[in-house]
NUTORTOR-886002 format. One record per residue (C-alpha): x, y, z; residue number from 0. Coordinates in steps of 0.25 Angstrom, whole numbers. Layout:
% NUTORTOR-886002
<<X,Y,Z>,NUM>
...
This chain:
% NUTORTOR-886002
<<-59,82,63>,0>
<<-60,67,66>,1>
<<-48,59,66>,2>
<<-52,51,54>,3>
<<-55,62,47>,4>
<<-42,68,48>,5>
<<-36,54,45>,6>
<<-44,54,31>,7>
<<-40,69,28>,8>
<<-25,65,31>,9>
<<-25,53,22>,10>
<<-33,61,11>,11>
<<-22,72,12>,12>
<<-11,61,12>,13>
<<-16,56,-1>,14>
<<-18,69,-7>,15>
<<-3,73,-2>,16>
<<2,60,-10>,17>
<<-6,63,-22>,18>
<<-1,77,-23>,19>
<<14,72,-20>,20>
<<13,64,-34>,21>
<<11,76,-42>,22>
<<21,84,-34>,23>
<<32,74,-36>,24>
<<28,73,-51>,25>
<<29,89,-52>,26>
<<43,89,-45>,27>
<<49,78,-53>,28>
<<43,81,-67>,29>
<<48,95,-66>,30>
<<62,90,-62>,31>
<<62,98,-48>,32>
<<66,85,-41>,33>
<<68,71,-44>,34>
<<59,60,-38>,35>
<<71,54,-29>,36>
<<73,68,-24>,37>
<<59,71,-20>,38>
<<59,57,-13>,39>
<<71,61,-4>,40>
<<64,74,0>,41>
<<51,68,3>,42>
<<57,57,12>,43>
<<67,66,18>,44>
<<56,77,23>,45>
<<46,66,26>,46>
<<57,59,35>,47>
<<60,72,42>,48>
<<45,76,44>,49>
<<43,61,50>,50>
<<54,63,59>,51>
<<48,77,64>,52>
<<35,70,66>,53>
<<42,59,74>,54>
<<50,69,83>,55>
<<37,77,86>,56>
<<31,64,91>,57>
<<41,53,92>,58>
<<37,38,93>,59>
<<43,31,104>,60>
<<42,17,98>,61>
<<56,11,93>,62>
<<57,4,80>,63>
<<62,-10,82>,64>
<<75,-13,75>,65>
<<68,-25,69>,66>
<<59,-16,61>,67>
<<70,-7,55>,68>
<<72,-17,43>,69>
<<56,-15,40>,70>
<<58,-1,42>,71>
<<69,0,32>,72>
<<61,-8,21>,73>
<<49,1,24>,74>
<<58,13,22>,75>
<<64,8,8>,76>
<<50,3,3>,77>
<<41,14,9>,78>
<<50,27,7>,79>
<<63,25,-1>,80>
<<59,15,-13>,81>
<<45,19,-11>,82>
<<46,34,-13>,83>
<<57,34,-23>,84>
<<50,24,-32>,85>
<<37,32,-31>,86>
<<43,46,-34>,87>
<<52,41,-45>,88>
<<40,34,-51>,89>
<<31,45,-49>,90>
<<41,55,-56>,91>
<<40,46,-68>,92>
<<25,43,-70>,93>
<<13,50,-67>,94>
<<7,53,-54>,95>
<<-6,46,-57>,96>
<<1,34,-61>,97>
<<10,34,-48>,98>
<<-2,36,-38>,99>
<<-10,24,-45>,100>
<<2,15,-45>,101>
<<4,18,-30>,102>
<<-9,11,-28>,103>
<<-3,-2,-32>,104>
<<4,-3,-18>,105>
<<-9,-9,-13>,106>
<<-9,-20,-24>,107>
<<6,-23,-21>,108>
<<2,-25,-6>,109>
<<-9,-34,-10>,110>
<<1,-43,-18>,111>
<<12,-42,-7>,112>
<<1,-47,4>,113>
<<-2,-59,-7>,114>
<<12,-63,-10>,115>
<<19,-61,4>,116>
<<8,-62,14>,117>
<<1,-73,5>,118>
<<-12,-66,6>,119>
<<-22,-72,-4>,120>
<<-27,-63,-15>,121>
<<-42,-63,-18>,122>
<<-47,-63,-31>,123>
<<-51,-48,-30>,124>
<<-37,-44,-25>,125>
<<-31,-52,-38>,126>
<<-41,-44,-46>,127>
<<-36,-31,-40>,128>
<<-21,-33,-42>,129>
<<-24,-36,-56>,130>
<<-32,-23,-58>,131>
<<-21,-15,-50>,132>
<<-10,-21,-59>,133>
<<-18,-18,-72>,134>
<<-20,-4,-67>,135>
<<-4,-3,-65>,136>
<<-1,-8,-78>,137>
<<-11,1,-86>,138>
<<-5,13,-78>,139>
<<9,10,-81>,140>
<<8,5,-96>,141>
<<-2,16,-100>,142>
<<8,26,-92>,143>
<<20,21,-100>,144>
<<12,23,-113>,145>
<<7,37,-110>,146>
<<19,44,-117>,147>
<<27,46,-103>,148>
<<37,37,-107>,149>
<<43,26,-98>,150>
<<44,34,-86>,151>
<<30,32,-83>,152>
<<33,16,-83>,153>
<<44,18,-74>,154>
<<37,28,-65>,155>
<<25,19,-64>,156>
<<34,6,-61>,157>
<<42,14,-49>,158>
<<28,18,-43>,159>
<<24,3,-44>,160>
<<37,-1,-37>,161>
<<35,10,-27>,162>
<<21,4,-24>,163>
<<28,-9,-22>,164>
<<38,-3,-12>,165>
<<26,3,-5>,166>
<<19,-9,-3>,167>
<<32,-16,3>,168>
<<33,-4,12>,169>
<<18,-5,16>,170>
<<20,-19,20>,171>
<<33,-18,27>,172>
<<28,-5,35>,173>
<<15,-10,41>,174>
<<21,-17,53>,175>
<<30,-5,56>,176>
<<17,4,56>,177>
<<10,-5,65>,178>
<<21,-6,75>,179>
<<26,8,76>,180>
<<21,22,74>,181>
<<18,24,59>,182>
<<25,38,60>,183>
<<37,32,67>,184>
<<38,21,55>,185>
<<36,31,44>,186>
<<47,40,50>,187>
<<57,28,51>,188>
<<53,24,36>,189>
<<55,38,30>,190>
<<69,39,38>,191>
<<74,27,33>,192>
<<68,29,19>,193>
<<74,42,18>,194>
<<89,36,18>,195>
<<83,27,7>,196>
<<79,38,-3>,197>
<<92,47,1>,198>
<<101,40,-9>,199>
<<92,41,-20>,200>
<<86,55,-18>,201>
<<99,63,-14>,202>
<<103,66,-28>,203>
<<90,71,-33>,204>
<<88,78,-20>,205>
<<101,86,-22>,206>
<<98,89,-37>,207>
<<84,96,-33>,208>
<<85,111,-38>,209>
<<78,118,-27>,210>
<<79,132,-33>,211>
<<69,128,-44>,212>
<<58,124,-33>,213>
<<47,133,-32>,214>
<<35,133,-22>,215>
<<28,122,-31>,216>
<<40,113,-31>,217>
<<42,114,-16>,218>
<<27,112,-14>,219>
<<28,100,-22>,220>
<<40,95,-13>,221>
<<32,98,0>,222>
<<19,91,-5>,223>
<<28,78,-8>,224>
<<36,78,4>,225>
<<26,83,15>,226>
<<13,80,9>,227>
<<15,67,1>,228>
<<25,61,10>,229>
<<26,65,25>,230>
<<11,69,27>,231>
<<6,58,18>,232>
<<13,48,26>,233>
<<8,54,39>,234>
<<-6,56,36>,235>
<<-6,41,30>,236>
<<-1,37,44>,237>
<<-12,45,51>,238>
<<-22,39,42>,239>
<<-18,25,44>,240>
<<-18,28,59>,241>
<<-32,34,60>,242>
<<-39,27,49>,243>
<<-31,14,46>,244>
<<-22,9,34>,245>
<<-34,5,25>,246>
<<-41,19,25>,247>
<<-28,26,23>,248>
<<-24,17,12>,249>
<<-37,19,5>,250>
<<-33,34,4>,251>
<<-22,30,-7>,252>
<<-33,28,-17>,253>
<<-36,43,-18>,254>
<<-21,46,-22>,255>
<<-23,43,-37>,256>
<<-35,52,-37>,257>
<<-28,63,-31>,258>
<<-15,61,-38>,259>
<<-22,61,-51>,260>
<<-29,74,-49>,261>
<<-17,81,-44>,262>
<<-8,75,-56>,263>
<<-18,79,-66>,264>
<<-20,93,-60>,265>
<<-5,97,-57>,266>
<<4,87,-67>,267>
<<-7,86,-78>,268>
<<-6,71,-78>,269>
<<-18,65,-86>,270>
<<-27,54,-80>,271>
<<-27,45,-92>,272>
<<-37,34,-94>,273>
<<-26,23,-91>,274>
<<-24,30,-78>,275>
<<-39,29,-74>,276>
<<-40,15,-78>,277>
<<-26,11,-71>,278>
<<-31,18,-58>,279>
<<-45,11,-58>,280>
<<-38,-3,-59>,281>
<<-27,1,-49>,282>
<<-38,6,-39>,283>
<<-47,-6,-41>,284>
<<-34,-15,-40>,285>
<<-30,-10,-27>,286>
<<-44,-10,-21>,287>
<<-45,-25,-25>,288>
<<-32,-30,-22>,289>
<<-33,-24,-8>,290>
<<-48,-30,-6>,291>
<<-48,-40,6>,292>
<<-57,-52,7>,293>
<<-70,-50,14>,294>
<<-65,-57,26>,295>
<<-53,-49,28>,296>
């Protein structure tokens, strides 16, 4: 099998893992097997151990400069601690389909950040894209609130949006580190620092888990969340970036809503209402247009 084919299959698997991860988290939290911060502590702790095993199996000799540690800490907080806690808490309060659609707002945030902080001039097409993306998010949040599920959906959607904003900061801050050092080495350090960020918030919920009520289904969901949706997803995405580049790797995120919607409808009986379809089309179009570069670029 060709190297590029393996990379494409790896990226496809990573996005399927992440889509399954959404429904697995919803199953465990909705049925009160474990709370969101407890899941987060488990996934970050186990993933950190696994990344250390990968590192020890093939250690990277490059030492990280002391000047880069503040950036590493910011990446750990925005990419692991805040990002993961907000995402899992938000997901536990809203629908899986809402969560995966709102995650797509991260590229829109990146475009806004580039305009505000990097002084990149926005084209008319990009402004239209930003408007469509915002309209899609407003429809999703407002209609979700009025769907009879109470204010938890509104709070959950809001936390997912803040999570996307946190990930945007992480994405911008981590890029120089990924270019300067080995990506697996950077990810290992970020997870290690991030673990100490989530530990105080997740410890009580972790110790409150009643493991005696766990069956094969519950352990299977936990395994999918920790190994598939976190550790393997990160590794496979890094592999995809190395072989295929960041643009192709990033494009696979558009498959997540499709996979997540199918899985949520089959296993969680979530409905695909008209407003979710309309909001999804607006967000998809908004992300595409807001990231559309000028012809000469």
